[in-house]
MMTF fields as JSON, N, C-alpha, C and O atoms, coordinates in Angstrom:
{
  "mmtfVersion": "1.0.0",
  "mmtfProducer": "UNKNOWN",
  "numBonds": 511,
  "numAtoms": 512,
  "numGroups": 128,
  "numChains": 1,
  "numModels": 1,
  "chainsPerModel": [1],
  "groupsPerChain": [128],
  "chainIdList": ["A"],
  "bondAtomList": [4, 2, 8, 6, 12, 10, 16, 14, 20, 18, 24, 22, 28, 26, 32, 30, 36, 34, 40, 38, 44, 42, 48, 46, 52, 50, 56, 54, 60, 58, 64, 62, 68, 66, 72, 70, 76, 74, 80, 78, 84, 82, 88, 86, 92, 90, 96, 94, 100, 98, 104, 102, 108, 106, 112, 110, 116, 114, 120, 118, 124, 122, 128, 126, 132, 130, 136, 134, 140, 138, 144, 142, 148, 146, 152, 150, 156, 154, 160, 158, 164, 162, 168, 166, 172, 170, 176, 174, 180, 178, 184, 182, 188, 186, 192, 190, 196, 194, 200, 198, 204, 202, 208, 206, 212, 210, 216, 214, 220, 218, 224, 222, 228, 226, 232, 230, 236, 234, 240, 238, 244, 242, 248, 246, 252, 250, 256, 254, 260, 258, 264, 262, 268, 266, 272, 270, 276, 274, 280, 278, 284, 282, 288, 286, 292, 290, 296, 294, 300, 298, 304, 302, 308, 306, 312, 310, 316, 314, 320, 318, 324, 322, 328, 326, 332, 330, 336, 334, 340, 338, 344, 342, 348, 346, 352, 350, 356, 354, 360, 358, 364, 362, 368, 366, 372, 370, 376, 374, 380, 378, 384, 382, 388, 386, 392, 390, 396, 394, 400, 398, 404, 402, 408, 406, 412, 410, 416, 414, 420, 418, 424, 422, 428, 426, 432, 430, 436, 434, 440, 438, 444, 442, 448, 446, 452, 450, 456, 454, 460, 458, 464, 462, 468, 466, 472, 470, 476, 474, 480, 478, 484, 482, 488, 486, 492, 490, 496, 494, 500, 498, 504, 502, 508, 506],
  "bondOrderList": [1, 1, 1, 1, 1, 1, 1, 1, 1, 1, 1, 1, 1, 1, 1, 1, 1, 1, 1, 1, 1, 1, 1, 1, 1, 1, 1, 1, 1, 1, 1, 1, 1, 1, 1, 1, 1, 1, 1, 1, 1, 1, 1, 1, 1, 1, 1, 1, 1, 1, 1, 1, 1, 1, 1, 1, 1, 1, 1, 1, 1, 1, 1, 1, 1, 1, 1, 1, 1, 1, 1, 1, 1, 1, 1, 1, 1, 1, 1, 1, 1, 1, 1, 1, 1, 1, 1, 1, 1, 1, 1, 1, 1, 1, 1, 1, 1, 1, 1, 1, 1, 1, 1, 1, 1, 1, 1, 1, 1, 1, 1, 1, 1, 1, 1, 1, 1, 1, 1, 1, 1, 1, 1, 1, 1, 1, 1],
  "groupList": [{"groupName": "MET", "atomNameList": ["N", "CA", "C", "O"], "elementList": ["N", "C", "C", "O"], "formalChargeList": [0, 0, 0, 0], "bondAtomList": [1, 0, 2, 1, 3, 2], "bondOrderList": [1, 1, 2], "singleLetterCode": "M", "chemCompType": "L-PEPTIDE LINKING"}, {"groupName": "SER", "atomNameList": ["N", "CA", "C", "O"], "elementList": ["N", "C", "C", "O"], "formalChargeList": [0, 0, 0, 0], "bondAtomList": [1, 0, 2, 1, 3, 2], "bondOrderList": [1, 1, 2], "singleLetterCode": "S", "chemCompType": "L-PEPTIDE LINKING"}, {"groupName": "VAL", "atomNameList": ["N", "CA", "C", "O"], "elementList": ["N", "C", "C", "O"], "formalChargeList": [0, 0, 0, 0], "bondAtomList": [1, 0, 2, 1, 3, 2], "bondOrderList": [1, 1, 2], "singleLetterCode": "V", "chemCompType": "L-PEPTIDE LINKING"}, {"groupName": "THR", "atomNameList": ["N", "CA", "C", "O"], "elementList": ["N", "C", "C", "O"], "formalChargeList": [0, 0, 0, 0], "bondAtomList": [1, 0, 2, 1, 3, 2], "bondOrderList": [1, 1, 2], "singleLetterCode": "T", "chemCompType": "L-PEPTIDE LINKING"}, {"groupName": "ALA", "atomNameList": ["N", "CA", "C", "O"], "elementList": ["N", "C", "C", "O"], "formalChargeList": [0, 0, 0, 0], "bondAtomList": [1, 0, 2, 1, 3, 2], "bondOrderList": [1, 1, 2], "singleLetterCode": "A", "chemCompType": "L-PEPTIDE LINKING"}, {"groupName": "GLY", "atomNameList": ["N", "CA", "C", "O"], "elementList": ["N", "C", "C", "O"], "formalChargeList": [0, 0, 0, 0], "bondAtomList": [1, 0, 2, 1, 3, 2], "bondOrderList": [1, 1, 2], "singleLetterCode": "G", "chemCompType": "PEPTIDE LINKING"}, {"groupName": "ASP", "atomNameList": ["N", "CA", "C", "O"], "elementList": ["N", "C", "C", "O"], "formalChargeList": [0, 0, 0, 0], "bondAtomList": [1, 0, 2, 1, 3, 2], "bondOrderList": [1, 1, 2], "singleLetterCode": "D", "chemCompType": "L-PEPTIDE LINKING"}, {"groupName": "PRO", "atomNameList": ["N", "CA", "C", "O"], "elementList": ["N", "C", "C", "O"], "formalChargeList": [0, 0, 0, 0], "bondAtomList": [1, 0, 2, 1, 3, 2], "bondOrderList": [1, 1, 2], "singleLetterCode": "P", "chemCompType": "L-PEPTIDE LINKING"}, {"groupName": "TRP", "atomNameList": ["N", "CA", "C", "O"], "elementList": ["N", "C", "C", "O"], "formalChargeList": [0, 0, 0, 0], "bondAtomList": [1, 0, 2, 1, 3, 2], "bondOrderList": [1, 1, 2], "singleLetterCode": "W", "chemCompType": "L-PEPTIDE LINKING"}, {"groupName": "ILE", "atomNameList": ["N", "CA", "C", "O"], "elementList": ["N", "C", "C", "O"], "formalChargeList": [0, 0, 0, 0], "bondAtomList": [1, 0, 2, 1, 3, 2], "bondOrderList": [1, 1, 2], "singleLetterCode": "I", "chemCompType": "L-PEPTIDE LINKING"}, {"groupName": "ARG", "atomNameList": ["N", "CA", "C", "O"], "elementList": ["N", "C", "C", "O"], "formalChargeList": [0, 0, 0, 0], "bondAtomList": [1, 0, 2, 1, 3, 2], "bondOrderList": [1, 1, 2], "singleLetterCode": "R", "chemCompType": "L-PEPTIDE LINKING"}, {"groupName": "LEU", "atomNameList": ["N", "CA", "C", "O"], "elementList": ["N", "C", "C", "O"], "formalChargeList": [0, 0, 0, 0], "bondAtomList": [1, 0, 2, 1, 3, 2], "bondOrderList": [1, 1, 2], "singleLetterCode": "L", "chemCompType": "L-PEPTIDE LINKING"}, {"groupName": "TYR", "atomNameList": ["N", "CA", "C", "O"], "elementList": ["N", "C", "C", "O"], "formalChargeList": [0, 0, 0, 0], "bondAtomList": [1, 0, 2, 1, 3, 2], "bondOrderList": [1, 1, 2], "singleLetterCode": "Y", "chemCompType": "L-PEPTIDE LINKING"}, {"groupName": "ASN", "atomNameList": ["N", "CA", "C", "O"], "elementList": ["N", "C", "C", "O"], "formalChargeList": [0, 0, 0, 0], "bondAtomList": [1, 0, 2, 1, 3, 2], "bondOrderList": [1, 1, 2], "singleLetterCode": "N", "chemCompType": "L-PEPTIDE LINKING"}, {"groupName": "GLN", "atomNameList": ["N", "CA", "C", "O"], "elementList": ["N", "C", "C", "O"], "formalChargeList": [0, 0, 0, 0], "bondAtomList": [1, 0, 2, 1, 3, 2], "bondOrderList": [1, 1, 2], "singleLetterCode": "Q", "chemCompType": "L-PEPTIDE LINKING"}, {"groupName": "PHE", "atomNameList": ["N", "CA", "C", "O"], "elementList": ["N", "C", "C", "O"], "formalChargeList": [0, 0, 0, 0], "bondAtomList": [1, 0, 2, 1, 3, 2], "bondOrderList": [1, 1, 2], "singleLetterCode": "F", "chemCompType": "L-PEPTIDE LINKING"}, {"groupName": "GLU", "atomNameList": ["N", "CA", "C", "O"], "elementList": ["N", "C", "C", "O"], "formalChargeList": [0, 0, 0, 0], "bondAtomList": [1, 0, 2, 1, 3, 2], "bondOrderList": [1, 1, 2], "singleLetterCode": "E", "chemCompType": "L-PEPTIDE LINKING"}, {"groupName": "HIS", "atomNameList": ["N", "CA", "C", "O"], "elementList": ["N", "C", "C", "O"], "formalChargeList": [0, 0, 0, 0], "bondAtomList": [1, 0, 2, 1, 3, 2], "bondOrderList": [1, 1, 2], "singleLetterCode": "H", "chemCompType": "L-PEPTIDE LINKING"}, {"groupName": "CYS", "atomNameList": ["N", "CA", "C", "O"], "elementList": ["N", "C", "C", "O"], "formalChargeList": [0, 0, 0, 0], "bondAtomList": [1, 0, 2, 1, 3, 2], "bondOrderList": [1, 1, 2], "singleLetterCode": "C", "chemCompType": "L-PEPTIDE LINKING"}, {"groupName": "LYS", "atomNameList": ["N", "CA", "C", "O"], "elementList": ["N", "C", "C", "O"], "formalChargeList": [0, 0, 0, 0], "bondAtomList": [1, 0, 2, 1, 3, 2], "bondOrderList": [1, 1, 2], "singleLetterCode": "K", "chemCompType": "L-PEPTIDE LINKING"}],
  "groupTypeList": [0, 1, 2, 3, 3, 4, 5, 6, 5, 7, 8, 9, 6, 6, 4, 4, 5, 10, 11, 2, 10, 7, 12, 3, 9, 1, 13, 5, 10, 3, 10, 7, 3, 4, 4, 11, 6, 11, 11, 1, 14, 2, 10, 4, 3, 5, 1, 9, 7, 11, 5, 1, 15, 5, 7, 11, 5, 7, 16, 17, 4, 14, 3, 11, 5, 11, 18, 10, 1, 7, 2, 3, 2, 4, 16, 2, 4, 4, 17, 11, 10, 11, 7, 4, 4, 2, 3, 19, 2, 11, 11, 1, 6, 11, 2, 6, 18, 5, 4, 11, 3, 3, 19, 7, 7, 4, 17, 17, 17, 17, 7, 3, 6, 10, 1, 11, 11, 16, 4, 2, 11, 6, 5, 11, 10, 10, 14, 11],
  "groupIdList": [1, 2, 3, 4, 5, 6, 7, 8, 9, 10, 11, 12, 13, 14, 15, 16, 17, 18, 19, 20, 21, 22, 23, 24, 25, 26, 27, 28, 29, 30, 31, 32, 33, 34, 35, 36, 37, 38, 39, 40, 41, 42, 43, 44, 45, 46, 47, 48, 49, 50, 51, 52, 53, 54, 55, 56, 57, 58, 59, 60, 61, 62, 63, 64, 65, 66, 67, 68, 69, 70, 71, 72, 73, 74, 75, 76, 77, 78, 79, 80, 81, 82, 83, 84, 85, 86, 87, 88, 89, 90, 91, 92, 93, 94, 95, 96, 97, 98, 99, 100, 101, 102, 103, 104, 105, 106, 107, 108, 109, 110, 111, 112, 113, 114, 115, 116, 117, 118, 119, 120, 121, 122, 123, 124, 125, 126, 127, 128],
  "secStructList": [7, 7, 3, 3, 3, 7, 6, 6, 1, 7, 3, 3, 3, 6, 6, 6, 3, 3, 1, 1, 7, 2, 2, 2, 2, 6, 6, 6, 7, 7, 1, 7, 1, 1, 7, 7, 7, 6, 6, 7, 3, 3, 3, 3, 7, 1, 7, 7, 7, 7, 7, 6, 6, 1, 7, 7, 7, 2, 2, 2, 2, 2, 2, 2, 2, 2, 6, 1, 1, 7, 3, 3, 2, 2, 2, 2, 2, 2, 2, 2, 6, 7, 7, 2, 2, 2, 2, 2, 2, 2, 2, 2, 2, 2, 2, 2, 6, 6, 1, 3, 3, 3, 3, 7, 7, 6, 6, 6, 6, 7, 6, 6, 7, 2, 2, 2, 2, 2, 2, 2, 2, 2, 2, 2, 2, 2, 2, 7],
  "xCoordList": [-16.223, -15.43, -14.897, -14.269, -15.145, -14.702, -13.662, -13.933, -12.46, -11.393, -11.136, -10.934, -11.147, -10.939, -9.905, -9.548, -9.433, -8.566, -9.205, -9.885, -8.986, -9.479, -8.299, -7.558, -8.123, -6.97, -5.7, -5.537, -4.822, -3.609, -3.796, -2.826, -5.039, -5.338, -5.181, -4.81, -5.466, -5.316, -6.318, -7.372, -5.957, -6.859, -8.074, -7.961, -9.244, -10.492, -11.31, -11.48, -11.801, -12.691, -14.1, -14.367, -15.006, -16.359, -17.042, -17.797, -16.796, -17.45, -16.659, -17.242, -15.345, -14.529, -14.014, -13.635, -13.993, -13.451, -11.976, -11.505, -11.246, -9.822, -9.041, -9.196, -8.197, -7.398, -6.073, -5.456, -5.631, -4.416, -4.855, -5.496, -4.515, -4.916, -4.211, -3.037, -4.912, -4.359, -2.993, -2.137, -2.771, -1.502, -0.35, 0.814, -0.675, 0.369, 0.988, 2.187, 0.174, 0.621, 1.66, 2.601, 1.49, 2.433, 3.49, 4.168, 3.633, 4.581, 4.348, 5.297, 3.103, 2.744, 2.962, 2.658, 3.487, 3.725, 2.411, 1.562, 2.249, 1.015, 1.269, 0.323, 2.534, 2.863, 3.658, 4.747, 3.119, 3.86, 5.014, 4.961, 6.052, 7.179, 6.91, 7.521, 6.006, 5.633, 4.361, 3.487, 4.274, 3.07, 1.964, 2.008, 0.981, -0.124, -1.447, -1.68, -2.304, -3.655, -4.579, -4.179, -5.781, -6.712, -6.976, -7.283, -6.858, -7.109, -5.827, -5.878, -4.679, -3.425, -3.502, -4.054, -2.944, -2.9, -1.548, -0.513, -1.576, -0.354, -0.349, -1.399, 0.858, 0.98, 2.298, 3.324, 2.26, 3.466, 4.441, 4.045, 5.72, 6.76, 7.305, 7.917, 7.091, 7.655, 8.957, 9.476, 9.497, 10.716, 10.409, 9.324, 11.36, 11.201, 11.495, 12.577, 10.527, 10.729, 11.764, 11.741, 12.67, 13.652, 13.478, 13.842, 12.926, 12.664, 13.931, 14.719, 14.133, 15.314, 15.196, 16.195, 13.995, 13.763, 13.533, 13.094, 13.815, 13.603, 12.724, 12.316, 12.428, 11.597, 10.18, 9.606, 9.65, 8.281, 7.325, 7.574, 6.24, 5.284, 4.285, 4.292, 3.419, 2.403, 1.427, 0.881, 1.207, 0.318, 0.907, 0.178, 2.237, 2.899, 2.708, 2.436, 2.852, 2.67, 1.236, 1.005, 0.284, -1.123, -1.389, -2.1, -0.826, -0.982, -0.393, -1.017, 0.791, 1.456, 0.628, 0.555, 0.009, -0.841, -2.044, -2.514, -2.54, -3.688, -3.302, -4.165, -2.0, -1.52, -0.931, -0.106, -1.332, -0.809, -1.209, -0.472, -2.368, -2.804, -3.057, -3.206, -3.11, -3.289, -4.559, -5.635, -4.403, -5.506, -5.297, -4.16, -6.384, -6.26, -5.957, -6.221, -5.409, -5.123, -6.427, -6.443, -7.5, -8.798, -9.27, -9.805, -9.076, -9.489, -8.649, -9.176, -7.36, -6.485, -6.922, -7.017, -7.185, -7.639, -8.94, -9.107, -9.854, -11.137, -10.938, -11.55, -10.089, -9.838, -9.143, -9.447, -8.222, -7.502, -8.321, -8.004, -9.376, -10.208, -9.36, -9.462, -8.513, -7.652, -7.913, -8.38, -7.616, -7.733, -6.803, -5.755, -7.193, -6.399, -4.986, -4.033, -4.839, -3.508, -2.577, -1.406, -3.079, -2.271, -1.946, -0.817, -2.925, -2.723, -1.665, -0.822, -1.705, -0.712, 0.698, 1.652, 0.841, 2.156, 2.641, 3.802, 1.763, 2.139, 2.546, 3.568, 1.744, 2.048, 3.354, 4.156, 3.554, 4.768, 6.008, 7.039, 5.901, 7.009, 7.362, 8.536, 6.326, 6.539, 7.087, 7.855, 6.707, 7.271, 8.75, 9.59, 9.062, 10.436, 11.395, 12.567, 10.894, 11.784, 11.705, 12.295, 10.983, 10.955, 9.953, 9.964, 9.089, 8.112, 6.858, 6.13, 6.599, 5.422, 5.833, 6.838, 5.036, 5.165, 3.846, 2.799, 3.891, 2.674, 2.429, 3.341, 1.171, 0.756, -0.264, -1.231, -0.058, -1.021, -2.4, -2.529, -3.428, -4.789, -4.908, -4.287, -5.703, -5.894, -6.657, -6.419, -7.566, -8.402, -7.875, -8.615, -6.603, -5.966, -6.53, -6.455, -7.088, -7.565, -8.827, -9.02, -9.67, -10.923, -11.074, -11.912, -10.276, -10.31, -11.632, -11.884, -12.48, -13.763, -14.924, -16.07, -14.646, -15.688, -16.659, -16.251, -17.921, -18.91, -19.019, -19.123, -18.997, -19.138, -17.946, -18.105, -16.759, -15.581, -15.696, -15.421, -16.098, -16.246, -17.318, -17.159, -18.413, -19.457, -18.951, -19.31, -18.123, -17.548, -16.618, -16.62, -15.832, -14.949, -15.791, -15.496, -16.827, -17.705, -18.366, -18.43, -18.853, -19.462, -18.451, -18.779, -17.218, -16.168, -15.863, -15.689, -15.795, -15.539, -16.683, -16.448, -17.908, -19.056, -19.038, -19.401, -18.62, -18.545, -17.459, -17.6, -16.38, -15.265, -15.555, -15.018, -16.395, -16.645, -17.906, -18.238],
  "yCoordList": [5.925, 6.286, 5.013, 4.194, 4.853, 3.677, 4.089, 4.91, 3.508, 3.81, 2.562, 1.474, 2.735, 1.608, 1.97, 3.136, 0.95, 1.203, 0.574, -0.446, 1.181, 0.651, -0.017, 0.631, -1.321, -2.018, -1.429, -1.388, -0.983, -0.317, 1.194, 1.946, 1.631, 3.05, 3.818, 3.257, 5.117, 5.994, 5.656, 5.071, 6.042, 5.824, 6.715, 7.894, 6.137, 6.878, 6.673, 5.545, 7.742, 7.706, 7.865, 8.792, 6.96, 6.991, 8.336, 8.782, 8.988, 10.26, 11.449, 12.382, 11.422, 12.588, 12.558, 13.597, 11.386, 11.282, 10.933, 10.286, 11.356, 11.046, 11.662, 12.848, 10.853, 11.342, 11.931, 12.705, 11.581, 12.151, 13.068, 12.625, 14.32, 15.283, 14.997, 14.626, 15.165, 14.805, 15.398, 14.704, 16.666, 17.288, 16.838, 17.109, 16.155, 15.533, 14.383, 14.127, 13.698, 12.562, 12.999, 12.259, 14.202, 14.696, 15.616, 16.347, 15.584, 16.455, 17.928, 18.709, 18.303, 19.684, 20.137, 21.277, 19.242, 19.612, 19.626, 18.755, 20.614, 20.731, 20.69, 20.629, 20.722, 20.724, 19.481, 19.258, 18.674, 17.489, 17.898, 18.942, 17.07, 17.343, 16.826, 17.298, 15.867, 15.326, 16.02, 16.367, 16.216, 16.826, 15.783, 14.866, 15.927, 14.971, 15.702, 16.717, 15.177, 15.666, 14.674, 13.534, 15.068, 14.121, 12.906, 11.826, 13.075, 11.968, 11.27, 10.35, 11.701, 11.0, 9.587, 9.347, 8.655, 7.275, 7.01, 7.472, 6.262, 5.846, 4.331, 3.691, 3.768, 2.313, 1.959, 2.593, 0.949, 0.488, -0.099, -0.787, 0.182, -0.316, -1.666, -2.383, -2.009, -3.233, -2.986, -3.888, -1.766, -1.399, -1.181, -0.724, -1.507, -1.275, 0.196, 0.682, 0.913, 2.348, 2.626, 2.034, 3.534, 4.02, 5.522, 6.24, 6.007, 7.431, 8.24, 7.975, 9.223, 10.07, 11.047, 11.623, 11.233, 12.169, 11.427, 12.033, 10.147, 9.323, 8.146, 7.986, 7.32, 6.144, 6.539, 7.501, 5.779, 6.03, 5.512, 4.48, 6.231, 5.877, 4.833, 4.404, 4.418, 3.411, 3.898, 3.096, 5.204, 5.744, 5.53, 5.284, 5.624, 5.368, 3.903, 3.602, 3.005, 1.575, 1.29, 0.526, 1.899, 1.712, 2.275, 1.66, 3.428, 4.057, 3.167, 2.948, 2.662, 1.786, 0.526, 0.04, -0.001, -1.184, -0.941, -1.858, 0.281, 0.612, 0.741, 0.755, 0.835, 1.129, -0.092, 0.059, -1.282, -2.495, -2.562, -3.09, -2.029, -1.902, -0.414, 0.339, 0.027, 1.46, 2.003, 1.412, 3.127, 3.76, 5.271, 5.742, 6.025, 7.478, 8.056, 7.429, 9.241, 9.956, 10.149, 9.995, 10.48, 10.688, 9.424, 9.499, 8.265, 7.008, 6.704, 6.242, 6.958, 6.724, 7.625, 7.169, 8.896, 9.83, 9.352, 9.44, 8.85, 8.358, 7.149, 7.063, 6.22, 5.034, 5.381, 4.796, 6.323, 6.73, 7.66, 7.853, 8.235, 9.224, 10.406, 10.878, 10.866, 12.009, 13.071, 12.755, 14.334, 15.374, 15.071, 14.45, 15.511, 15.26, 15.82, 15.199, 16.987, 17.596, 16.703, 16.55, 16.118, 15.224, 13.952, 13.463, 13.422, 12.209, 12.44, 11.575, 13.605, 13.914, 13.964, 13.549, 14.466, 14.504, 13.082, 12.767, 12.219, 10.82, 10.127, 9.443, 10.305, 9.687, 10.232, 9.487, 11.517, 12.152, 11.589, 11.363, 11.367, 10.753, 9.395, 9.059, 8.62, 7.285, 7.345, 6.47, 8.354, 8.553, 8.91, 8.379, 9.816, 10.28, 9.152, 9.175, 8.17, 7.078, 5.881, 4.835, 6.027, 4.992, 3.879, 2.889, 4.017, 2.965, 3.067, 2.086, 4.245, 4.461, 5.101, 5.807, 4.839, 5.521, 6.228, 5.796, 7.308, 8.07, 8.152, 8.022, 8.371, 8.56, 9.684, 9.642, 10.7, 11.813, 11.339, 10.276, 12.123, 11.748, 11.587, 12.327, 10.626, 10.352, 11.482, 11.778, 12.103, 13.162, 14.525, 15.344, 14.761, 16.001, 17.239, 18.338, 17.082, 18.231, 18.856, 20.068, 18.058, 18.558, 18.052, 17.186, 18.575, 18.048, 18.277, 17.635, 19.171, 19.412, 18.846, 19.249, 17.93, 17.282, 16.584, 15.719, 16.952, 16.439, 14.913, 14.279, 14.316, 12.864, 12.157, 11.097, 12.74, 12.159, 12.249, 11.277, 13.403, 13.565, 12.632, 12.094, 12.438, 11.519, 10.079, 9.304, 9.718, 8.37, 8.151, 7.071, 9.153, 9.043, 8.903, 8.067, 9.708, 9.633, 8.257, 7.685, 7.723, 6.387, 5.332, 4.429, 5.451, 4.503, 4.568, 3.533, 5.764, 5.923, 5.332, 4.689, 5.552, 5.0, 3.474, 2.846, 2.874, 1.409, 0.871, -0.217, 1.629, 1.178, 1.28, 0.507, 2.225, 2.456, 1.865, 1.982],
  "zCoordList": [17.286, 16.134, 15.509, 16.18, 14.243, 13.512, 12.481, 11.605, 12.593, 11.649, 10.824, 11.363, 9.505, 8.604, 7.561, 7.389, 6.872, 5.728, 4.518, 4.62, 3.377, 2.111, 1.422, 0.683, 1.664, 1.101, 1.68, 2.899, 0.851, 1.295, 1.314, 1.404, 1.229, 1.091, 2.378, 3.41, 2.313, 3.462, 4.558, 4.31, 5.772, 6.896, 6.75, 6.412, 7.009, 6.878, 8.146, 8.609, 8.689, 9.837, 9.284, 8.52, 9.669, 9.122, 9.335, 8.47, 10.46, 10.74, 10.202, 9.651, 10.357, 10.003, 8.576, 8.036, 7.957, 6.605, 6.632, 7.567, 5.614, 5.48, 6.641, 6.935, 7.304, 8.412, 7.956, 8.689, 6.767, 6.197, 5.062, 4.109, 5.168, 4.158, 2.836, 2.832, 1.709, 0.401, 0.086, -0.463, 0.421, 0.05, 0.955, 0.661, 2.047, 2.857, 2.074, 2.177, 1.3, 0.496, -0.531, -0.82, -1.081, -2.097, -1.482, -2.204, -0.167, 0.543, 0.229, 0.166, 0.035, -0.219, -1.66, -2.01, -2.491, -3.891, -4.652, -4.462, -5.507, -6.283, -7.781, -8.566, -8.189, -9.617, -9.981, -9.452, -10.879, -11.329, -12.244, -12.895, -12.288, -13.177, -14.584, -15.542, -14.72, -16.035, -16.521, -15.727, -17.833, -18.416, -18.477, -19.298, -17.611, -17.549, -17.68, -17.023, -18.531, -18.745, -18.043, -17.805, -17.712, -17.089, -17.973, -17.468, -19.285, -20.2, -20.653, -21.469, -20.13, -20.433, -19.896, -18.823, -20.649, -20.178, -19.539, -20.019, -18.455, -17.775, -17.687, -17.628, -17.68, -17.608, -16.931, -17.178, -16.081, -15.393, -16.4, -17.341, -16.191, -17.092, -16.645, -17.437, -15.398, -14.844, -14.108, -13.451, -14.207, -13.491, -12.02, -11.662, -11.183, -9.747, -9.483, -9.811, -8.887, -8.665, -7.594, -6.515, -7.908, -6.949, -6.868, -7.799, -5.764, -5.629, -5.453, -4.545, -6.31, -6.205, -5.039, -4.609, -4.532, -3.431, -2.121, -1.143, -2.083, -0.896, -1.237, -2.387, -0.252, -0.523, -0.929, -0.419, -1.846, -2.285, -1.219, -0.595, -1.019, 0.024, -0.413, -1.567, 0.504, 0.178, -0.884, -1.642, -0.944, -1.972, -3.36, -4.321, -3.461, -4.74, -5.145, -6.307, -4.179, -4.46, -4.891, -5.828, -4.212, -4.563, -5.961, -6.756, -6.254, -7.567, -8.647, -9.686, -8.409, -9.378, -9.621, -10.75, -8.579, -8.719, -9.619, -10.292, -9.632, -10.491, -11.959, -12.837, -12.219, -13.57, -14.271, -15.172, -13.882, -14.531, -15.997, -16.83, -16.3, -17.695, -17.928, -16.965, -19.193, -19.448, -18.786, -18.881, -18.127, -17.41, -17.473, -17.517, -17.478, -17.538, -16.158, -15.132, -16.157, -14.911, -14.12, -12.899, -14.812, -14.148, -13.438, -12.331, -14.063, -13.435, -12.201, -11.189, -12.278, -11.124, -9.967, -8.827, -10.255, -9.216, -8.579, -7.362, -9.391, -8.871, -7.967, -6.902, -8.381, -7.566, -6.245, -5.206, -6.294, -5.086, -4.205, -3.031, -4.774, -4.077, -3.617, -2.485, -4.552, -4.302, -5.355, -6.45, -5.039, -6.062, -7.234, -7.062, -8.414, -9.612, -9.481, -9.949, -8.85, -8.7, -7.886, -8.235, -6.818, -5.982, -6.758, -6.713, -7.462, -8.259, -9.33, -9.57, -9.976, -11.004, -10.415, -11.071, -9.19, -8.54, -8.269, -8.528, -7.75, -7.493, -8.791, -8.842, -9.834, -11.127, -11.699, -12.263, -11.548, -12.046, -11.333, -11.965, -10.032, -9.283, -9.885, -10.045, -10.216, -10.77, -12.194, -12.595, -12.954, -14.294, -14.165, -14.891, -13.234, -13.045, -12.663, -13.036, -11.922, -11.508, -12.459, -12.185, -13.569, -14.599, -14.378, -15.11, -13.387, -13.096, -13.957, -14.108, -14.523, -15.367, -16.677, -16.762, -17.686, -18.972, -19.238, -18.756, -19.999, -20.287, -21.78, -22.597, -22.105, -23.495, -23.493, -22.732, -24.345, -24.364, -24.806, -25.412, -24.506, -24.905, -26.42, -27.182, -26.84, -28.27, -28.957, -30.128, -28.229, -28.808, -28.384, -27.839, -28.635, -28.203, -28.901, -28.351, -30.088, -30.852, -30.251, -30.35, -29.642, -29.073, -27.642, -27.388, -26.692, -25.33, -24.605, -23.585, -25.101, -24.439, -25.238, -25.036, -26.13, -26.918, -25.959, -25.184, -26.011, -25.067, -25.105, -24.054, -26.297, -26.389, -25.74, -25.135, -25.863, -25.225, -23.708, -23.005, -23.203, -21.758, -21.198, -20.102, -21.945, -21.501, -21.492, -20.606, -22.467, -22.509, -21.317, -20.725, -20.96, -19.786, -18.522, -17.669, -18.4, -17.237, -17.138, -16.05, -18.244, -18.252, -17.817, -17.048, -18.314, -17.936, -16.452, -15.809, -15.904, -14.474, -13.646, -12.624, -14.089, -13.348, -13.356, -12.361, -14.469, -14.539, -13.607, -13.049, -13.439, -12.608, -11.114, -10.32, -10.734, -9.297, -8.823, -7.644]
}
C-alpha cells in the first residue's frame, strides 16, 4: 500500500483512492452560504482569513492558494479533485471570512451556451 500526498492536498492511497471523504472536508455541509455558479470567478482579496466557525483547515489554505488570480469555481474543483458542491462550501467559507471575492459569470444570459461550455472544458484540459 502506497500512501502519498499531492502537495498540501488530501491523503491518497494508490489502490483505495482518497482516504478522507470529500464531505468530511466540508464538515458534512452541502450548501454554500454564498451564491456561486460553476462559472463564477473567485479571487483572493489578500486578507488573512479568520474562520467564524473555527480555524480554517488545510483544504481552505490550498483553495485560497489556487485563487491568487481570478479562477472559476469549476477550475478550483478540478484542481482540488473535489465535487463541485464541496468546493463551493470551501469557497463560500473563504468569502464569508473576507479572504475571497466573487464575480458572477460573464455569460449569465445563456449559461448552457455550447461554445461557452466547450471553452471552459478546453481551459480545464489545458490546466490539468
